[in-house]
PyMOL Python script that loads the backbone (N, CA, C, O; Angstrom):
from pymol import cmd

cmd.read_pdbstr("""\
ATOM      1  N   LYS A   1       1.234  -1.324  -0.056  1.00  0.00           N
ATOM      2  CA  LYS A   1       0.032   0.145   0.057  1.00  0.00           C
ATOM      3  C   LYS A   1       1.031   1.466   0.251  1.00  0.00           C
ATOM      4  O   LYS A   1       1.888   1.714   1.100  1.00  0.00           O
ATOM      5  N   GLN A   2       0.514   2.255  -0.986  1.00  0.00           N
ATOM      6  CA  GLN A   2       1.270   3.163  -1.030  1.00  0.00           C
ATOM      7  C   GLN A   2       1.189   4.400   0.445  1.00  0.00           C
ATOM      8  O   GLN A   2       0.088   4.639   0.942  1.00  0.00           O
ATOM      9  N   LYS A   3       2.264   4.971   0.906  1.00  0.00           N
ATOM     10  CA  LYS A   3       2.134   5.481   2.391  1.00  0.00           C
ATOM     11  C   LYS A   3       2.272   6.550   2.167  1.00  0.00           C
ATOM     12  O   LYS A   3       1.941   7.140   3.196  1.00  0.00           O
ATOM     13  N   LEU A   4       2.672   7.490   1.181  1.00  0.00           N
ATOM     14  CA  LEU A   4       2.459   8.964   0.753  1.00  0.00           C
ATOM     15  C   LEU A   4       1.435   9.440  -0.091  1.00  0.00           C
ATOM     16  O   LEU A   4       1.190   8.780  -1.100  1.00  0.00           O
ATOM     17  N   ASN A   5       0.822  10.419   0.128  1.00  0.00           N
ATOM     18  CA  ASN A   5      -0.317  10.950  -0.972  1.00  0.00           C
ATOM     19  C   ASN A   5       0.333  11.541  -1.912  1.00  0.00           C
ATOM     20  O   ASN A   5       1.560  11.485  -1.988  1.00  0.00           O
ATOM     21  N   GLY A   6      -0.477  12.238  -2.816  1.00  0.00           N
ATOM     22  CA  GLY A   6      -0.038  12.837  -3.999  1.00  0.00           C
ATOM     23  C   GLY A   6       0.429  14.398  -3.774  1.00  0.00           C
ATOM     24  O   GLY A   6       1.111  14.969  -4.625  1.00  0.00           O
ATOM     25  N   LYS A   7       0.101  14.900  -2.826  1.00  0.00           N
ATOM     26  CA  LYS A   7       0.333  16.043  -2.103  1.00  0.00           C
ATOM     27  C   LYS A   7       2.256  15.811  -1.555  1.00  0.00           C
ATOM     28  O   LYS A   7       3.273  16.438  -1.849  1.00  0.00           O
ATOM     29  N   GLN A   8       2.028  14.757  -0.778  1.00  0.00           N
ATOM     30  CA  GLN A   8       3.410  14.557   0.452  1.00  0.00           C
ATOM     31  C   GLN A   8       4.339  14.362  -1.094  1.00  0.00           C
ATOM     32  O   GLN A   8       5.261  15.162  -1.258  1.00  0.00           O
ATOM     33  N   ILE A   9       4.101  13.380  -2.121  1.00  0.00           N
ATOM     34  CA  ILE A   9       5.382  12.995  -3.057  1.00  0.00           C
ATOM     35  C   ILE A   9       5.594  14.635  -3.492  1.00  0.00           C
ATOM     36  O   ILE A   9       6.714  15.126  -3.349  1.00  0.00           O
ATOM     37  N   ILE A  10       4.818  15.206  -3.862  1.00  0.00           N
ATOM     38  CA  ILE A  10       5.171  16.519  -4.119  1.00  0.00           C
ATOM     39  C   ILE A  10       6.312  17.635  -3.568  1.00  0.00           C
ATOM     40  O   ILE A  10       7.199  18.227  -4.183  1.00  0.00           O
ATOM     41  N   GLU A  11       5.947  17.668  -2.276  1.00  0.00           N
ATOM     42  CA  GLU A  11       6.457  18.287  -1.052  1.00  0.00           C
ATOM     43  C   GLU A  11       7.614  17.399  -1.229  1.00  0.00           C
ATOM     44  O   GLU A  11       8.479  18.270  -1.318  1.00  0.00           O
ATOM     45  N   LEU A  12       8.276  16.239  -1.348  1.00  0.00           N
ATOM     46  CA  LEU A  12       9.343  15.512  -1.225  1.00  0.00           C
ATOM     47  C   LEU A  12       9.928  15.984  -2.468  1.00  0.00           C
ATOM     48  O   LEU A  12      10.912  16.718  -2.375  1.00  0.00           O
ATOM     49  N   ALA A  13       9.517  15.705  -3.520  1.00  0.00           N
ATOM     50  CA  ALA A  13      10.577  16.086  -4.948  1.00  0.00           C
ATOM     51  C   ALA A  13      10.876  17.540  -4.742  1.00  0.00           C
ATOM     52  O   ALA A  13      12.064  17.862  -4.761  1.00  0.00           O
ATOM     53  N   GLU A  14      10.034  18.397  -4.562  1.00  0.00           N
ATOM     54  CA  GLU A  14      10.348  19.937  -4.361  1.00  0.00           C
ATOM     55  C   GLU A  14      11.750  19.831  -3.136  1.00  0.00           C
ATOM     56  O   GLU A  14      12.812  20.448  -3.220  1.00  0.00           O
ATOM     57  N   LEU A  15      11.406  19.020  -2.219  1.00  0.00           N
ATOM     58  CA  LEU A  15      13.023  19.220  -1.346  1.00  0.00           C
ATOM     59  C   LEU A  15      13.887  18.898  -1.677  1.00  0.00           C
ATOM     60  O   LEU A  15      14.888  19.537  -1.355  1.00  0.00           O
ATOM     61  N   CYS A  16      14.009  17.790  -2.463  1.00  0.00           N
ATOM     62  CA  CYS A  16      15.274  17.293  -3.017  1.00  0.00           C
ATOM     63  C   CYS A  16      15.320  17.904  -4.064  1.00  0.00           C
ATOM     64  O   CYS A  16      16.465  17.669  -4.449  1.00  0.00           O
ATOM     65  N   MET A  17      14.729  18.708  -4.997  1.00  0.00           N
ATOM     66  CA  MET A  17      15.231  19.652  -5.528  1.00  0.00           C
ATOM     67  C   MET A  17      16.020  20.581  -5.093  1.00  0.00           C
ATOM     68  O   MET A  17      17.199  20.713  -5.421  1.00  0.00           O
ATOM     69  N   LYS A  18      15.250  21.443  -4.139  1.00  0.00           N
ATOM     70  CA  LYS A  18      16.086  22.217  -3.282  1.00  0.00           C
ATOM     71  C   LYS A  18      17.370  21.795  -2.576  1.00  0.00           C
ATOM     72  O   LYS A  18      18.120  22.690  -2.185  1.00  0.00           O
ATOM     73  N   VAL A  19      17.727  20.401  -2.355  1.00  0.00           N
ATOM     74  CA  VAL A  19      19.047  19.789  -2.063  1.00  0.00           C
ATOM     75  C   VAL A  19      19.721  19.732  -3.031  1.00  0.00           C
ATOM     76  O   VAL A  19      20.912  19.913  -2.776  1.00  0.00           O
ATOM     77  N   GLU A  20      19.438  19.510  -4.328  1.00  0.00           N
ATOM     78  CA  GLU A  20      20.487  19.225  -5.242  1.00  0.00           C
ATOM     79  C   GLU A  20      20.813  20.635  -6.099  1.00  0.00           C
ATOM     80  O   GLU A  20      21.697  20.779  -6.943  1.00  0.00           O
ATOM     81  N   LYS A  21      19.792  21.681  -5.611  1.00  0.00           N
ATOM     82  CA  LYS A  21      20.385  22.990  -6.627  1.00  0.00           C
ATOM     83  C   LYS A  21      20.935  23.541  -5.376  1.00  0.00           C
ATOM     84  O   LYS A  21      21.526  24.566  -5.715  1.00  0.00           O
ATOM     85  N   HIS A  22      21.063  23.352  -3.854  1.00  0.00           N
ATOM     86  CA  HIS A  22      21.938  23.873  -3.379  1.00  0.00           C
ATOM     87  C   HIS A  22      23.567  23.463  -3.214  1.00  0.00           C
ATOM     88  O   HIS A  22      24.562  24.012  -2.742  1.00  0.00           O
ATOM     89  N   TYR A  23      23.284  22.267  -3.830  1.00  0.00           N
ATOM     90  CA  TYR A  23      25.248  21.299  -3.746  1.00  0.00           C
ATOM     91  C   TYR A  23      25.406  21.828  -5.400  1.00  0.00           C
ATOM     92  O   TYR A  23      26.366  22.522  -5.733  1.00  0.00           O
ATOM     93  N   GLY A  24      24.633  21.523  -6.107  1.00  0.00           N
ATOM     94  CA  GLY A  24      25.006  21.905  -7.596  1.00  0.00           C
ATOM     95  C   GLY A  24      25.388  20.492  -8.258  1.00  0.00           C
ATOM     96  O   GLY A  24      26.408  20.338  -8.931  1.00  0.00           O
ATOM     97  N   PHE A  25      24.360  19.374  -7.966  1.00  0.00           N
ATOM     98  CA  PHE A  25      25.083  18.567  -9.019  1.00  0.00           C
ATOM     99  C   PHE A  25      23.923  17.182  -8.504  1.00  0.00           C
ATOM    100  O   PHE A  25      23.951  17.055  -7.279  1.00  0.00           O
ATOM    101  N   PRO A  26      23.368  16.605  -8.907  1.00  0.00           N
ATOM    102  CA  PRO A  26      22.793  15.688  -8.741  1.00  0.00           C
ATOM    103  C   PRO A  26      23.036  14.540  -7.301  1.00  0.00           C
ATOM    104  O   PRO A  26      24.089  14.063  -6.877  1.00  0.00           O
ATOM    105  N   SER A  27      21.905  14.396  -6.907  1.00  0.00           N
ATOM    106  CA  SER A  27      22.422  13.914  -5.726  1.00  0.00           C
ATOM    107  C   SER A  27      21.139  12.379  -5.390  1.00  0.00           C
ATOM    108  O   SER A  27      20.051  12.266  -5.954  1.00  0.00           O
ATOM    109  N   ASP A  28      21.765  11.316  -4.261  1.00  0.00           N
ATOM    110  CA  ASP A  28      21.301  10.215  -3.785  1.00  0.00           C
ATOM    111  C   ASP A  28      21.021  10.792  -2.643  1.00  0.00           C
ATOM    112  O   ASP A  28      21.942  11.226  -1.950  1.00  0.00           O
ATOM    113  N   ILE A  29      19.406  10.923  -2.156  1.00  0.00           N
ATOM    114  CA  ILE A  29      19.084  11.829  -1.181  1.00  0.00           C
ATOM    115  C   ILE A  29      18.292  10.582  -0.541  1.00  0.00           C
ATOM    116  O   ILE A  29      17.475  10.011  -1.264  1.00  0.00           O
ATOM    117  N   GLU A  30      18.512  10.077   0.927  1.00  0.00           N
ATOM    118  CA  GLU A  30      17.752   9.298   1.980  1.00  0.00           C
ATOM    119  C   GLU A  30      17.311  10.760   2.679  1.00  0.00           C
ATOM    120  O   GLU A  30      17.800  11.883   2.806  1.00  0.00           O
ATOM    121  N   TRP A  31      15.875   9.929   3.116  1.00  0.00           N
ATOM    122  CA  TRP A  31      14.967  10.846   3.736  1.00  0.00           C
ATOM    123  C   TRP A  31      14.368   9.938   4.885  1.00  0.00           C
ATOM    124  O   TRP A  31      14.777   8.785   5.022  1.00  0.00           O
ATOM    125  N   ALA A  32      13.308  10.519   5.780  1.00  0.00           N
ATOM    126  CA  ALA A  32      12.535   9.856   6.511  1.00  0.00           C
ATOM    127  C   ALA A  32      11.401  11.064   6.760  1.00  0.00           C
ATOM    128  O   ALA A  32      11.477  12.281   6.594  1.00  0.00           O
ATOM    129  N   PHE A  33      10.224  10.126   7.269  1.00  0.00           N
ATOM    130  CA  PHE A  33       9.012  10.815   7.111  1.00  0.00           C
ATOM    131  C   PHE A  33       8.480  10.603   8.404  1.00  0.00           C
ATOM    132  O   PHE A  33       8.043   9.474   8.631  1.00  0.00           O
ATOM    133  N   ALA A  34       8.425  11.466   9.312  1.00  0.00           N
ATOM    134  CA  ALA A  34       7.706  11.465  10.873  1.00  0.00           C
ATOM    135  C   ALA A  34       7.137  12.443  10.826  1.00  0.00           C
ATOM    136  O   ALA A  34       7.499  13.443  10.208  1.00  0.00           O
ATOM    137  N   ASP A  35       5.628  12.253  11.811  1.00  0.00           N
ATOM    138  CA  ASP A  35       4.926  13.458  12.046  1.00  0.00           C
ATOM    139  C   ASP A  35       4.870  14.399  11.498  1.00  0.00           C
ATOM    140  O   ASP A  35       5.263  15.499  11.884  1.00  0.00           O
ATOM    141  N   GLU A  36       4.126  13.993  10.010  1.00  0.00           N
ATOM    142  CA  GLU A  36       3.854  14.494   9.142  1.00  0.00           C
ATOM    143  C   GLU A  36       5.116  15.842   8.114  1.00  0.00           C
ATOM    144  O   GLU A  36       4.934  16.595   7.157  1.00  0.00           O
ATOM    145  N   LYS A  37       6.308  15.522   9.002  1.00  0.00           N
ATOM    146  CA  LYS A  37       7.215  16.001   8.417  1.00  0.00           C
ATOM    147  C   LYS A  37       8.340  15.032   7.625  1.00  0.00           C
ATOM    148  O   LYS A  37       8.494  13.853   7.945  1.00  0.00           O
ATOM    149  N   PHE A  38       9.233  15.791   6.368  1.00  0.00           N
ATOM    150  CA  PHE A  38      10.755  15.276   6.186  1.00  0.00           C
ATOM    151  C   PHE A  38      11.495  15.780   6.886  1.00  0.00           C
ATOM    152  O   PHE A  38      11.487  16.796   7.582  1.00  0.00           O
ATOM    153  N   PHE A  39      12.535  14.589   6.561  1.00  0.00           N
ATOM    154  CA  PHE A  39      14.039  14.787   7.285  1.00  0.00           C
ATOM    155  C   PHE A  39      15.041  14.415   6.235  1.00  0.00           C
ATOM    156  O   PHE A  39      15.201  13.202   6.095  1.00  0.00           O
ATOM    157  N   ILE A  40      15.606  15.048   5.621  1.00  0.00           N
ATOM    158  CA  ILE A  40      16.715  14.642   5.229  1.00  0.00           C
ATOM    159  C   ILE A  40      17.579  14.226   6.066  1.00  0.00           C
ATOM    160  O   ILE A  40      17.760  14.925   7.063  1.00  0.00           O
ATOM    161  N   THR A  41      18.524  12.709   5.875  1.00  0.00           N
ATOM    162  CA  THR A  41      19.165  12.076   6.801  1.00  0.00           C
ATOM    163  C   THR A  41      20.393  11.533   5.956  1.00  0.00           C
ATOM    164  O   THR A  41      21.171  10.804   6.571  1.00  0.00           O
ATOM    165  N   GLN A  42      20.678  11.815   4.542  1.00  0.00           N
ATOM    166  CA  GLN A  42      21.759  12.080   4.072  1.00  0.00           C
ATOM    167  C   GLN A  42      21.706  12.259   2.782  1.00  0.00           C
ATOM    168  O   GLN A  42      20.847  11.752   2.062  1.00  0.00           O
ATOM    169  N   SER A  43      22.748  13.093   2.346  1.00  0.00           N
ATOM    170  CA  SER A  43      22.639  13.289   0.657  1.00  0.00           C
ATOM    171  C   SER A  43      24.382  13.165   0.346  1.00  0.00           C
ATOM    172  O   SER A  43      25.381  13.584   0.929  1.00  0.00           O
ATOM    173  N   ARG A  44      24.167  12.463  -0.729  1.00  0.00           N
ATOM    174  CA  ARG A  44      25.559  12.990  -1.442  1.00  0.00           C
ATOM    175  C   ARG A  44      25.194  12.749  -2.889  1.00  0.00           C
ATOM    176  O   ARG A  44      24.125  12.300  -3.302  1.00  0.00           O
ATOM    177  N   PRO A  45      26.677  13.269  -3.882  1.00  0.00           N
ATOM    178  CA  PRO A  45      26.332  12.869  -5.398  1.00  0.00           C
ATOM    179  C   PRO A  45      26.099  11.722  -5.627  1.00  0.00           C
ATOM    180  O   PRO A  45      26.111  10.787  -4.826  1.00  0.00           O
ATOM    181  N   ILE A  46      25.820  11.702  -6.971  1.00  0.00           N
ATOM    182  CA  ILE A  46      25.744  10.890  -7.654  1.00  0.00           C
ATOM    183  C   ILE A  46      26.780  10.506  -8.871  1.00  0.00           C
ATOM    184  O   ILE A  46      26.827  11.192  -9.892  1.00  0.00           O
ATOM    185  N   THR A  47      27.565   9.406  -8.680  1.00  0.00           N
ATOM    186  CA  THR A  47      29.026   9.282  -8.931  1.00  0.00           C
ATOM    187  C   THR A  47      28.659   8.423 -10.398  1.00  0.00           C
ATOM    188  O   THR A  47      29.421   8.279 -11.354  1.00  0.00           O
ATOM    189  N   THR A  48      27.546   8.015 -10.290  1.00  0.00           N
ATOM    190  CA  THR A  48      27.739   7.004 -11.676  1.00  0.00           C
ATOM    191  C   THR A  48      26.973   7.429 -13.092  1.00  0.00           C
ATOM    192  O   THR A  48      26.834   6.634 -14.022  1.00  0.00           O
ATOM    193  N   LEU A  49      26.575   8.579 -13.110  1.00  0.00           N
ATOM    194  CA  LEU A  49      25.918   9.498 -14.237  1.00  0.00           C
ATOM    195  C   LEU A  49      27.135   9.557 -15.444  1.00  0.00           C
ATOM    196  O   LEU A  49      28.295   9.939 -15.288  1.00  0.00           O
ATOM    197  N   LYS A  50      26.559   9.110 -16.558  1.00  0.00           N
ATOM    198  CA  LYS A  50      27.550   9.367 -17.694  1.00  0.00           C
ATOM    199  C   LYS A  50      27.517  10.600 -18.005  1.00  0.00           C
ATOM    200  O   LYS A  50      26.608  11.281 -17.531  1.00  0.00           O
ATOM    201  N   LYS A  51      28.686  11.320 -19.047  1.00  0.00           N
ATOM    202  CA  LYS A  51      28.734  12.750 -18.988  1.00  0.00           C
ATOM    203  C   LYS A  51      28.388  12.650 -20.570  1.00  0.00           C
ATOM    204  O   LYS A  51      28.268  13.675 -21.242  1.00  0.00           O
TER     205      LYS A  51
END
""", "prot")
cmd.dss("prot")
cmd.show_as("cartoon", "prot")
cmd.util.cbc("prot")
cmd.orient("prot")
């Protein structure tokens, strides 16, 4: 069963885009969701993308 609703998925996508914009590169982002809030637990550059 899907745990996040459509609004939450959009909120998460926007948060991830902010992280990528802040660091300036595509990121592998780990997150958690508790008490109706998202938490970024880790972010690291994606190093396997072809240029």
